[in-house]
C-alpha positions in Angstrom: 64.4 -117.1 -85.5 67.3 -116.2 -87.4 71.1 -114.9 -86.2 71.9 -111.5 -87.4 74.4 -111.7 -89.8 76.4 -109.2 -87.1 76.7 -111.9 -84.9 78.0 -114.3 -87.7 80.5 -111.9 -88.7 81.5 -111.2 -85.2 81.6 -115.0 -84.4 84.1 -115.5 -87.5 86.4 -112.6 -86.7 86.6 -114.1 -82.8 87.4 -117.2 -83.9 90.3 -116.0 -85.9 91.5 -113.5 -83.7 92.7 -111.3 -86.6 92.1 -111.4 -90.2 92.5 -109.6 -93.5 89.6 -107.9 -94.7 89.4 -110.5 -97.6 89.7 -113.2 -95.6 86.7 -112.5 -94.1 85.4 -111.9 -97.0 86.3 -115.3 -98.5 85.1 -116.9 -95.5 81.5 -115.5 -95.3 81.5 -116.0 -99.1 82.6 -119.9 -98.4 79.9 -120.2 -95.5 77.4 -118.6 -98.6 76.6 -115.5 -96.6 76.1 -113.2 -100.0 77.0 -109.3 -98.8 77.8 -106.8 -100.9 81.1 -104.8 -100.1 78.8 -101.8 -98.9 77.1 -104.2 -96.6 80.2 -105.5 -95.5 81.9 -102.5 -94.9 78.8 -101.3 -92.9 79.1 -104.3 -90.6 82.3 -103.5 -89.8 82.1 -100.0 -89.0 78.6 -101.1 -86.5 81.3 -103.7 -85.1 83.7 -101.3 -84.7 81.7 -98.2 -83.2 80.1 -100.6 -80.7 83.8 -101.3 -79.3 84.2 -105.2 -80.3 86.6 -104.9 -83.4 89.3 -102.6 -84.3 90.1 -102.0 -88.3 93.2 -100.9 -89.3 94.8 -100.6 -92.6 98.3 -102.5 -93.4 98.4 -101.6 -97.0 96.0 -98.9 -99.3 94.0 -101.9 -99.9 94.2 -104.3 -97.2 92.4 -103.9 -93.6 93.3 -105.8 -90.6 90.1 -106.9 -88.6 91.3 -107.8 -84.8 88.8 -108.4 -81.4 89.1 -105.8 -78.8 90.2 -107.8 -75.6 89.7 -105.8 -72.2 91.9 -106.3 -69.9 90.4 -106.0 -66.5 92.5 -104.0 -63.8 92.6 -105.3 -60.4 93.0 -102.3 -57.9 95.3 -103.4 -54.7 93.8 -100.5 -53.0 90.1 -101.3 -53.6 90.5 -104.9 -52.6 92.0 -104.0 -49.6 89.0 -101.7 -48.8 86.6 -105.0 -49.6 88.7 -107.1 -47.4 88.2 -104.5 -44.5 85.0 -103.3 -45.2 83.9 -107.2 -44.8 86.1 -107.5 -40.9 84.2 -104.5 -40.0 80.9 -106.1 -41.2 81.5 -109.2 -39.6 82.8 -107.8 -36.7 80.2 -105.8 -36.1 77.7 -109.1 -34.9 77.8 -109.5 -31.2 79.3 -112.8 -30.1 81.0 -113.6 -33.3 84.6 -114.9 -33.6 87.0 -115.5 -36.3 
């Protein structure tokens, strides 16, 4: 079973962190992935729509491609509520002492 080219392109971007479109195109050509410019742009657009990458114009002819990292925000109040609920649950058993 062949790996979809979209996964390969995303892996290349993820490996580099951020790179330009020409660097990515050359890296894919080096690994013998023959893509037309239209197919390449479609893959980038698909990955951007999926929320995996961000594509921004640097100059008139150059685009910067980078992986989107999601920072998981920890809600302190939510954590406190979970701890209280766990303690209440454990205390609801008769004869349980901590």
